[in-house]
Each structure stands twice: as C-alpha cells, then as structure tokens.
N, C-alpha and C positions, 0 to 999 in steps of 0.2 A: 526085635526086628519085624518089619512088615512082612506079610505073606507075599507070595509070588504074585506077579501082575495078573489081573483078570483081563483076558484078551478075547476079542470077538472079531472074526473076519469071515471072508467067503463072498460068494456072488449071489446067493439067494436072499430073498427078503426075510428079515429077522425082526421079531418083536419080543420084548420081555415084559412080564408082569410080576410084581412082588418078588423081585430077586433080592438077594442079600449079599453083603460084601463085608470083608474084614480089613479095614485100613490098608488099602492097596491101590495102586494106579489102575485106571481103567483105560484100555487101549481098544479103540474102534477102528477097524480097517476093512479093506476089501474093495471090490470093483463094482458092486451093485449100485445102480442109480435109482433104485426104488426107495420108498420112504421107510427105511429100516429104523425101528423105534426102540429106544431103551427108556421105559416110562413107568408110570404109576408110582409104586412105592419102592422103586429100585434104589433110591437113595434116602429112603424114608426114615431110617433110624437117626435119632438126634445124638447118639453117643459117638464121640470122636473115633472110638475104636471100631465102629461099625459102618463107617463111611469111606468113600474113595478119597485117596490123598491127592489125586490129579486125574485129568482126562486127557488122553492123547488121541487125536484123530489122524490116522494115516490112510494112504491109498486115495484113489480117485473117486471112490464111491460116496454115498450120501448117508448120513446118520442124523437122526433127530433125538434129542435128549429132552425128556419132559416128565410131567407128573406133579401133582399138587403136593406142596410141602417138601419137595426134594431138598436134600441136604448134602453138601460137600464139606470136607474139612475146611475150617475157616481161612486157611492160607492156600487152598488148592489152586494150582495153575491149570489152565486149559490151553492146550497147544493144538492148533489146527495146521497140520503139516501137509495136508492134501485134501482135495475134494471139497465137499459141502458138509458143514455142521449146522443143523438147525436146533433151536432151543426154545422152550417155553419159559414163562416168567420164573425166575430164581433157579431154573434147572442147572445153571452154571455157577450157582452161588448168588448171594445177595449183592445188591449194588455196592454195599459198603465192604464187601469181601476184600481181603488183602491179596488174593491171588490174581495173577495176570491172565488175560485172554490173548494169547499170542497167535498172530496170523502170518503164515508163510506166503511166499509168492504164488499167485494163481489160486488161492483158496477163497472160499466163501463162507461167511458167517451169516446165518439167516434167522431173523426174528420171526417166530411162527405165530400164526393166527392173530389174536388180539394183544400179543406181547409188545409192550413199548418200554421195556426196561432200559435204563440209562447205564450203559457199560463204558461210557467215555473215559472214565478215570482208570479203568482196568484194561482197556483195549490197547494192544501194542502191535505195530506192523513192522516187520523186519526191514532193515535198511536195504534200499534198492528194490524192494518188493512192491508189487501191486496186488492188493487184496480187495475183495468185494464184500460190502455189507448190504444185505438185502432186507427190505422192510415191506411186508405184505399187509400190514395193518393200515387200512384206509379210514379207520374211525378215530384213532388217537395218534397224534404225531409222537415220535420218539425224540427226546431232547438230550443232547450231550452237554451237560453243564460244566464239564471239565475237559481240558484239551486232551486230544489223543496223543499217545506217545509213539512217535514214528522213529524211535532210535533204539532198537533192540540190539543190533549187531555192533557195528563200528562206531555207533553213536554219532552218525553224520546226518540222520534225519532225512534220508532221501526216499523214503517210502511214498507210495501213492495209494489213493483210496478210490474205489469205484462204488457208486451208490446205484442199486437196482431195486426192483420191486415197486409196486404202485403206491406204497405208503410214503410218509413224509419224515425226513430227518432234519432236526433243527440243531444247528451248530451255534451254541451260545457262549463258547469260550474260544480263546486264541489257540492256534496250533502252530508248531514250529517246523513242520515238514516242508520239503521243497519238491516232492515228486508230483504234486498236483492232485486235484479232485476231478473225477469224471461222473457226471450225472446222466445215466443212460435210461433210467425209468423213474417215475414218481417225481417227488419234489425234495429239494434241499433248500432250507431257508437259513440264510446267514444273518445272525443277529450280533456279530462281533466283528470289528474291523480286521482282526487278525485271524479269523476262523479259517481262511483259505491258506494259511501259512505263507510261504514265499513263492510257491509254484503257481502255474497257470491252472485255470479251471476250464473244463470242457463240458458243454451241454449237448447231448446227442439223442438220437432216436426220439422217444417220447418224453424225455426228461425235462424238468423245469428247475431253473436256479433262480431263487428269489433273494435279492440283496437288500437288506434293510439297514445297512450301515456302510459308511464310505470304505471302499476297498480300492487298492491300486494294482491288484493282480491282473495279468492278461487273462481275458476270457474269450474262449472260442465257442461259437454256436454253430453246430454242424447239422447236416441232413444225411439221410441214407438212401435217397432216391424216391421214397414214398412219404416220408414224414421227417420232421426235424425237431431239434431242441428249442426251448423257449427261455429267454433271459428276461426276468422282470426285476426292475430296479427302481427304488424310491429315493435314491441318493446318487452321488457322483461316482463315476467309475474311471478306471484307467484306460487301457487299450482293449477294444472290443472288435472282433471280426466275426462276421455273420455269413455263413455259406448259404447256398440255395436250400430253401425250405426251412431254414432257421428263422426265428422271430425274436425281435427285441420289443419290449413293452415297458411303459413307465408305470410300474406298480399296478395294484388292483384298482386304485382310485386315481382320479385325475390329478396331475401335478407336473413338475418340471423334471427333465432328464438331462443330465450333463455327463459327457465323457471326454477324456483327453483325446482319444483317437477312435474313430469308428470306420471300419471297413465293411462295405456292403457289396456282396457279389450279386450277380443276376439271379433272380428268384428268391433273394432274401426278403424277409418281411419286416416292416416297421409299423407298429400299431399306433393309431392316433384316435384317442377317445374324445368325444364331443358331448357336452351336456347343455351349456348355456353360452351363446355368443352375445346375447343382447344386454345382459346385466353384469356379466362376469368377465374378467380379463384373462389373457393367456396364462396358462399354468394353474388357473382356478376353474374357469368355465370349460376349458378344453386343454389338452396336453400341450406342452411346449418343449422343444428339443434345443440343445446347445452342443455344437460340435467344435472342438478346437481344430482337429484335423479330420477331414472327411475324404476317404479313399473310395472312389467309384470306378476304378480302373477295371474291376472284374465284372461290371455291368455293361450293357450295350442297348441300343435302340431295339434290338430284337430279343434281348434277354434282360428284362427290366427289374428293378427293385420294386417290390409291391408295398404300397401304403395301405394297411388294413384299417379301414374306418370302422369305429365301434361307437354306436350311440349309447348314451347314458341317461337314465331318467333323473339321476342326481349325481353328485360328485363321485359316488362309490357303487352305484347300482346300475347294471346293464339293463337296457330296455330302450324304448323309443325316446328320442332326445327330449329332455325336460323343457328346454326353451329354445327351440329352433324350428319355427313354424314355416310352412310354405307360404310364400307371398307371390301374388300374380305379377308376371312380367319382369322387366329388368330390375325393378326394386327388390326382387327376391334374391338377387345375386349376393352371396355372402363371402367375406374374405376373413381368413384366419391367420393370425401371426403364428405360423407353424414353429418358427424358431430362428436360430442364427448359426452362422458358421464363420470360421476364420478364412477370409478370402485367400490368404497366402498358403493355407493348409489344404486347399482343394486339389485332389489328384483325380483327373479324368482319364488318365491313360491315353488311349488312342481316340477317345470320344471328344467331340467338339462342343456339344450343347448339353449342359447338365440337365436341363428340363426334359430332354427326350429320354432320360434314363429311368423314369418312374411311371408306374401305372397304379391303378386303384382297385381294391377289393371292397365292394359295398355290401357284401352278404350279411354283415353284422350291423348294418346301419339303417335306421328309419327315422324320418322326421317326427316331430311332435304330432301325434295322431296316428302314427303307424305307417305312413306312406314311404315307400322305398325310393331309392335314387339310383340312377344308372352310373356306372363307373366312368363312362365317357363324358359325363358332365362335371367332372372334377379336374382341376389342373393345379400344377405346382410351379412356382417361379422362384429361382435362386437369383438374387441380386448380387452379381459379382463385384459391384462397386462398394456396397456397404455391408454385405454379409447377411442381409435379411432374407428369410424364407417365408413366402406367402402361399397359402392354400386358398383356392377359389372354388366355390360351389355354385352351380346353377340349379334352381328347383326342377323337380321332375316335370317334364312338359305335359304328360298326360293329364295332369290335374287341372290345366286351364286351356288346353286345346292348341297351344303354340307348337309348331312342328319341331321335331328334334333337330333338324338342320338349322333352323333359325337360332335355336339356343346354342348349338355348337358354334355357330358364327359369332354369337355374342361372347362366348368364352374365348374364342380366338382373338376377337377384338381386344379383350382385356389383356391377353398376353402381349399383343402387338403394342398396346399403349404402354405397358410396363417396360418393354424393350426400348421404346422411344424415350421414356422418362430416364432410363439409365444412360442413354447416349447424350441426353441434354446437359 
C-alpha cells in the first residue's frame, strides 16, 4: 500500500529543494497568494516507487510546481480544486502522460516562464465550471493539438474556458464544449472550425481572438471603459457584436471579411487597411467588408462607430501606403469600394441617416511618402438602394495650399452627388 499523503498547507510562502517522496499523493493547499514553489529535484527520482502518484491543489492560494527533469507516476492525475497552480515544462508529467489535469470551477492553471507544453489532450474542465488557463510566454505560442475534454462530471460538456496572460494559445483541434471561451488577455488563435465548440466566444479587456478558419459561433467583442478586445478574422464568421472600445479587423494582411450579422455599438472600431488603390482591386489592394445583417441601433450621431484607417506598405506590412500618393486638387480624391450590405438587413434603430453614424481615426494612416491625413477629410456612403458602401478620401490640404474649408466642401459635394444618384 502507498504511504500516507504528503500534504503542505498554510499561509506563509513555502519553497522546497531536493525533497523526496515515496509513491504517495501530493496535496498543496493554503491561502497564501505568494509564489509558493515545490521545485528542483522534488520529483527527480525516475523510480515509480519514489514519485508522487497524484497532485491535488486545494484552497484559494497559489502554488508553482517546477524543476528540471521532474517525474510523476506515468498515470498521475493532477486536480486543481481551488486557487492557482503554476507549472514548468513537464512538471505535471509529460505531454504523453496518461494522467488527467482536472480543473474545477474558478481555478487557474498557469504556464510559467517559457513553458509552452501542450496539455490539450490531458486537460479536463468540470461540467458547468469556468476555469482559466494563463500563458505568460510571449516568445513561443502554446498549441493544443488535441481537443480539450469539457465533460468530467455529468458528461454534458457545459464547461467554459478563460484565457489570460500575455502569451498566445493556438487551438488546432475541435472541442465539444458549450460553455464558451473568453479571451481576456493575450491572444487565442483558432485554426480549426470546431475549436470554439458550440458556445459563444467573448473577447474582452486586452485580449485578441484570431480566426483562421470558418466558424459559426456567436462572438462578442467587449470593452471595459478604457480598452477593449480585438477580433481578427481572415475568413467568414457568424454573428458578431462589438461594444464600445472593441475592434474588428480583417486579418493581419489585406483581404475580405464576411459575417452573417454584425452589430456595432457607438465607440466600436472597424479596421480598414489600405495598400494600393491604383493597381489592385478591393480585397487585394485594400480591405473589403460584406455584411448580411448590419445593426447600428446602438450607435448615434453623437456616439459613432470608428473606422480605423491603417496604411500598409504592402499587402501584409504596416507602414506608409505602398501606392496611394497625394495628387494636387480634385484629381486627388480617392474612392474605395469599402464593401456591401444587405439593404433589408440594415437596422438603424432610432437613427435616420446611416452615414452620420461613422467617424474616422487616421492615427495609423499615412500616404505614400509619409504624409498624414485628417479624419475630417474622409467620408463613408451607404447606398440603401444597391447595398454598396463607398469610402471617399480627400488629400491633405497642407500639401498644396488649398484651404481645409474648400476641400471639406468638395467632400460634401461628393456626398450630395451620391444622394442625388440614389434618388435618380
């Protein structure tokens, strides 16, 4: 029979060096929020009779398990029942270990330092629970190549996962959970159409969700009053809603963005990248959006959606626009095919003029050669007859001595002409 459990608890900071054990469970508990560490050669013996049969983390405190060459029994389970458990590479067993890493509601499993170990196949979140995985490694992304098991209890798969920490988690396999994913910090990259399970995904605070495969999940992009989450998609999406300070972008490179339904609140951001309007078409030389249903009822003329203009030196590199030079006078006015929308799916709420609901942020935009442009010299036009969305830019007036007022009048004339064309 195994020896009695090896148990550590308390409220003071604790650290172990070169401890030994005889095939018994290790229980770490207590209320201390310091970096309590069980490390170095604590699990160093390769003999099965000299290692821990399991690790149990209890209490609201924090423990870190580490040490080079640490060894657990081949089938050792790790159960995080409370607080935070951090670990270094292989400290909870090898990636191929048969033991599970079980996370209870409200617990956090933290990958320490440069650790990027794939625990996807071993990770299990209790049904109905919401557990956090935290990645602080900003050098190497952590990839889960196997789906996470969210069905520990009643086998209903209703668990939820929260991603925190500045590092990146890549979901390369399908998951079956329905509780949803929240990205509150760092980045989560989705490389499998089933990676988000059947639940909704939420991007908040400073988190970024990158979608590289078609998904149909509802996605919520939220803000917290000072900053907001970012959704980056290189493919088609389902229903997306963006709150104030949240941002939607079309991939890291220029391309097309399609969504079944997009809801934009006042203060929400929509990124538009521009590289080459002269020799390239929409979706190649600059971004292009397509909305089946567009809900702007949460915006207003006093609380507008922000189009964030980003200049690109080529299709995938940010910098001064590669082929968008300043041209003197009216000939310098540029028109972009911004995208399209379903005219029957436009919801303005109490608003009457869709064009009044947008403003521009030019802080990340410069023409070829590096000259900036004022936000007031950009305009958007939604054609409610055919669903076309056009963006119009007037060159920076200071470059050729024409007054700002004259160019603003030119932009206004363009908008008036477009309205007349729609009525004709």
